[in-house]
C-alpha positions as CSV (number, residue, x, y, z in Angstrom):
1,M,-92.8,-22.7,5.3
2,Q,-89.2,-23.3,4.4
3,D,-88.4,-25.4,7.4
4,F,-90.6,-28.4,6.5
5,Y,-89.4,-28.3,2.9
6,R,-85.7,-28.3,4.0
7,E,-86.3,-31.1,6.5
8,V,-87.8,-33.4,3.9
9,V,-85.1,-32.7,1.3
10,E,-82.4,-33.3,4.0
11,R,-84.1,-36.6,5.0
12,L,-84.1,-37.7,1.4
13,L,-80.4,-36.9,1.1
14,R,-79.6,-38.9,4.2
15,D,-81.7,-41.8,2.9
16,R,-79.8,-41.5,-0.5
17,V,-83.1,-41.1,-2.3
18,L,-81.6,-37.8,-3.5
19,D,-77.9,-36.9,-4.1
20,L,-76.4,-33.5,-4.6
21,D,-75.5,-34.1,-8.2
22,M,-78.8,-35.3,-9.4
23,R,-80.4,-33.3,-12.2
24,V,-83.6,-31.9,-10.7
25,L,-86.5,-30.1,-12.2
26,V,-88.6,-27.8,-10.0
27,L,-92.1,-27.0,-11.2
28,C,-94.0,-23.8,-10.3
29,G,-90.7,-22.7,-8.8
30,G,-89.7,-19.6,-7.0
31,K,-87.3,-18.0,-4.5
32,T,-88.3,-20.5,-1.8
33,D,-87.1,-23.4,-3.9
34,Q,-83.9,-21.6,-4.8
35,A,-83.2,-20.9,-1.1
36,V,-84.0,-24.3,0.2
37,L,-82.2,-26.3,-2.5
38,Q,-79.1,-24.1,-2.2
39,Q,-79.1,-24.6,1.6
40,C,-79.3,-28.3,1.1
41,G,-76.4,-28.2,-1.4
42,L,-78.1,-29.4,-4.6
43,R,-76.0,-28.4,-7.6
44,N,-77.8,-29.3,-10.8
45,V,-81.3,-27.7,-10.6
46,V,-83.6,-26.2,-13.2
47,I,-86.3,-24.0,-11.7
48,S,-89.3,-23.6,-14.0
49,N,-92.5,-21.5,-13.9
50,V,-94.8,-19.7,-16.3
51,A,-93.2,-16.3,-15.9
52,E,-92.7,-14.3,-19.2
53,S,-89.0,-14.2,-18.5
54,A,-86.9,-15.0,-15.4
55,E,-83.5,-15.7,-17.0
56,G,-80.8,-15.3,-14.3
57,A,-83.3,-14.8,-11.5
58,F,-82.5,-18.1,-9.8
59,A,-78.7,-18.2,-10.3
60,P,-76.7,-20.4,-9.9
61,Y,-79.6,-22.5,-11.1
62,E,-81.0,-22.5,-14.6
63,W,-84.5,-21.2,-15.3
64,S,-87.0,-22.6,-17.9
65,H,-90.4,-21.4,-19.0
66,Q,-92.7,-24.4,-18.4
67,D,-96.4,-25.0,-18.0
68,A,-96.5,-27.7,-15.3
69,E,-99.4,-29.4,-17.1
70,Q,-97.6,-29.5,-20.5
71,L,-93.9,-29.9,-20.0
72,T,-91.8,-29.6,-23.1
73,Y,-89.1,-32.1,-21.9
74,P,-88.9,-35.7,-23.2
75,D,-89.6,-38.6,-20.9
76,E,-87.0,-39.2,-18.1
77,S,-85.1,-36.0,-18.8
78,F,-84.3,-35.4,-15.1
79,D,-83.4,-37.7,-12.2
80,F,-86.0,-36.1,-9.9
81,C,-88.9,-33.6,-10.1
82,I,-90.0,-31.3,-7.2
83,V,-93.0,-29.1,-6.7
84,H,-93.6,-27.1,-3.5
85,S,-97.2,-26.0,-3.0
86,G,-97.7,-25.5,-6.8
87,L,-100.0,-28.3,-8.0
88,H,-103.1,-26.6,-6.3
89,H,-102.5,-23.6,-8.5
90,C,-103.0,-25.7,-11.7
91,R,-106.3,-26.1,-13.6
92,S,-105.6,-29.9,-13.5
93,P,-103.4,-30.8,-10.5
94,H,-103.5,-34.5,-11.5
95,R,-102.2,-33.7,-15.0
96,A,-99.3,-31.8,-13.6
97,L,-98.6,-34.7,-11.2
98,V,-98.3,-37.2,-14.0
99,E,-96.2,-34.8,-16.1
100,M,-93.8,-34.8,-13.1
101,Y,-93.7,-38.5,-13.2
102,R,-93.2,-38.7,-16.9
103,V,-90.1,-36.4,-17.0
104,A,-88.5,-38.0,-13.9
105,R,-86.2,-41.0,-14.1
106,K,-86.1,-41.9,-10.4
107,G,-88.9,-40.2,-8.7
108,L,-90.7,-37.0,-7.6
109,L,-91.4,-35.0,-4.4
110,L,-94.4,-32.8,-3.9
111,F,-95.7,-30.7,-1.0
112,E,-99.4,-29.9,-1.0
113,P,-102.3,-29.0,1.3
114,Y,-103.9,-32.1,2.8
115,D,-107.6,-33.0,2.7
116,N,-108.9,-34.2,6.0
117,L,-111.4,-33.4,8.8
118,V,-109.2,-30.8,10.5
119,T,-108.5,-28.9,7.2
120,R,-112.2,-28.9,6.2
121,I,-113.1,-27.5,9.6
122,G,-110.3,-24.9,9.2
123,V,-111.8,-23.8,5.9
124,K,-115.3,-23.6,7.4
125,L,-113.9,-21.4,10.2
126,K,-112.1,-19.2,7.6
127,I,-108.6,-20.1,8.9
128,G,-107.8,-21.8,5.6
129,Q,-109.0,-20.6,2.3
130,E,-111.2,-22.4,-0.3
131,Y,-110.0,-20.0,-3.0
132,E,-106.6,-18.5,-2.6
133,H,-107.3,-14.8,-2.9
134,A,-104.6,-13.9,-0.3
135,S,-101.9,-15.1,-2.7
136,V,-103.2,-12.8,-5.4
137,Y,-103.5,-9.9,-3.0
138,F,-99.9,-10.4,-1.8
139,N,-98.7,-10.4,-5.4
140,H,-100.2,-6.9,-6.1
141,G,-103.3,-8.4,-7.8
142,D,-101.6,-9.4,-11.0
143,H,-100.5,-13.0,-10.4
144,G,-100.4,-15.8,-7.8
145,G,-103.7,-17.4,-8.8
146,V,-104.7,-20.3,-11.1
147,N,-101.8,-20.9,-13.6
148,N,-100.2,-17.8,-11.9
149,S,-103.0,-15.6,-13.2
150,P,-104.8,-12.9,-11.2
151,I,-107.8,-15.2,-10.8
152,P,-107.6,-16.8,-7.3
153,N,-107.2,-20.6,-7.6
154,Y,-109.4,-23.2,-5.9
155,V,-107.1,-24.8,-3.2
156,Y,-107.1,-28.4,-4.3
157,R,-106.3,-30.5,-1.3
158,F,-105.0,-34.0,-1.9
159,T,-105.3,-37.2,0.1
160,E,-102.7,-40.0,0.2
161,H,-105.0,-42.4,-1.6
162,E,-105.5,-40.0,-4.4
163,I,-101.8,-39.7,-5.0
164,I,-101.5,-43.5,-5.0
165,K,-104.4,-44.0,-7.4
166,T,-103.2,-41.3,-9.8
167,I,-99.7,-42.8,-10.1
168,Q,-100.9,-46.4,-10.3
169,A,-103.4,-45.5,-13.0
170,Y,-100.8,-43.6,-15.1
171,A,-98.1,-46.3,-14.8
172,P,-99.8,-49.6,-14.1
173,Y,-96.7,-51.7,-14.8
174,A,-95.6,-52.2,-11.1
175,K,-96.3,-51.2,-7.5
176,H,-94.7,-47.9,-6.5
177,D,-92.8,-47.0,-3.4
178,I,-94.8,-44.0,-2.2
179,R,-94.0,-42.3,1.1
180,F,-95.9,-39.6,3.0
181,I,-94.6,-37.1,5.6
182,H,-97.1,-34.9,7.4
183,A,-96.8,-31.5,9.0
184,M,-98.9,-28.7,10.5
185,R,-98.2,-25.5,8.5
186,I,-100.2,-22.5,9.8
187,P,-100.8,-19.7,7.2
188,W,-99.5,-17.0,9.5
189,G,-98.9,-14.6,6.7
190,Q,-102.5,-14.4,5.5
191,L,-103.9,-14.5,9.0
192,R,-101.6,-11.7,10.2
193,A,-102.5,-9.6,7.1
194,R,-106.3,-9.6,7.7
195,R,-107.9,-6.5,9.0
196,N,-109.8,-8.5,11.5
197,K,-107.2,-10.0,13.8
198,T,-109.5,-12.3,15.8
199,L,-108.7,-15.5,13.9
200,Y,-105.0,-14.7,14.1
201,R,-105.2,-14.3,17.9
202,L,-107.3,-17.5,18.3
203,V,-104.9,-19.6,16.3
204,W,-101.9,-18.1,18.2
205,I,-103.5,-19.1,21.5
206,G,-104.4,-22.6,20.1
207,R,-100.8,-23.4,19.0
208,P,-100.2,-26.0,21.8
209,A,-103.3,-27.9,20.7
210,L,-102.2,-27.8,17.1
211,K,-98.7,-29.1,18.1
212,L,-100.4,-31.9,20.0
213,I,-102.5,-32.8,16.9
214,E,-99.3,-32.9,14.9
215,A,-97.5,-35.1,17.4
216,C,-100.3,-37.5,18.1
217,F,-102.5,-37.5,15.0
218,P,-100.2,-36.6,12.1
219,K,-102.8,-37.6,9.5
220,Q,-105.0,-34.7,10.8
221,T,-102.4,-32.1,10.0
222,N,-103.0,-29.7,7.1
223,N,-100.0,-30.3,4.9
224,F,-98.0,-33.2,3.6
225,A,-95.1,-34.2,1.4
226,A,-95.4,-37.2,-0.9
227,V,-92.3,-39.0,-2.3
228,V,-93.0,-41.2,-5.3
229,L,-90.1,-43.6,-6.3
230,K,-90.4,-45.2,-9.8
231,P,-90.1,-49.0,-9.8
232,R,-87.0,-50.6,-11.5
233,L,-88.1,-52.3,-14.7
234,P,-88.2,-55.0,-15.8
235,E,-87.3,-56.5,-12.3
236,S,-90.4,-55.0,-10.6
237,L,-93.0,-55.7,-13.3
238,H,-96.3,-57.3,-12.3
239,P,-96.2,-61.0,-13.0
240,W,-98.8,-60.6,-15.7
241,L,-96.4,-58.5,-17.7
242,R,-93.0,-59.1,-19.3
243,Q,-90.5,-57.2,-21.3
244,D,-90.0,-58.0,-24.9
245,G,-87.1,-56.0,-26.2
246,G,-87.8,-52.4,-25.2
247,E,-91.6,-53.0,-24.9
248,I,-93.8,-54.1,-22.0
249,V,-96.3,-56.8,-23.1
250,P,-98.7,-59.2,-21.5
251,N,-97.1,-62.4,-20.0
252,E,-99.2,-65.0,-21.9
253,A,-97.8,-67.9,-19.8
254,W,-98.9,-66.3,-16.5
255,M,-102.4,-65.4,-17.9
256,A,-102.8,-68.9,-19.3
257,A,-102.1,-70.4,-15.9
258,Q,-104.8,-68.2,-14.4
259,Y,-107.6,-68.6,-16.9
260,G,-109.1,-71.3,-19.1
261,K,-109.9,-71.0,-22.7
């Protein structure tokens, strides 16, 4: 699971979307985030989650108690916001997504399960899970479900278009630069842990076919990363808008040119 996460962060560093000194907020964070971001060299990171207390648990990074759906930070408190496989544990994944957007100054990065034909077949075949009871089981039955409770969460799988629509609806001032990177991520842990090993063996045998799907049909993989870059304002405003002082208002001249009285 860490490999894809690290590859994407390293790509964003190479493309100068991220830099090592950016102030970064991680939502629904844990040891995977700590390990990957340290390996990539990020220095100014706050890892947040809904734990009762985790002070010092992610050193050298800070920790903050945060509900991803109701962040306590003011707008644009961080340069970038990251969540790795956490939005589908929220009661409202879309609300957490726009909270990420709100507190980020430059953009956000998310990793989530992908909704497509292959993943729907995988759920039907019991390879993937509709409700994430494995996560709760692996966490001793007391957390790992919805809002990190012991109740298994419904695995909300996103599509690219859904991400685009959610962001454009929340911030309709300009078009956004939204990029997607796809990957096949097999849930080896939960397959290996099952008492019935048949599915584990079948998926192991089918690895070459899954690799072929990933190479030839990336949009039929089961996981993806989405990078949302916030537009520069006022330069990128839609033509029907203008900036008046610190406020965005309708551009009356543009509208008058489009419509009669």
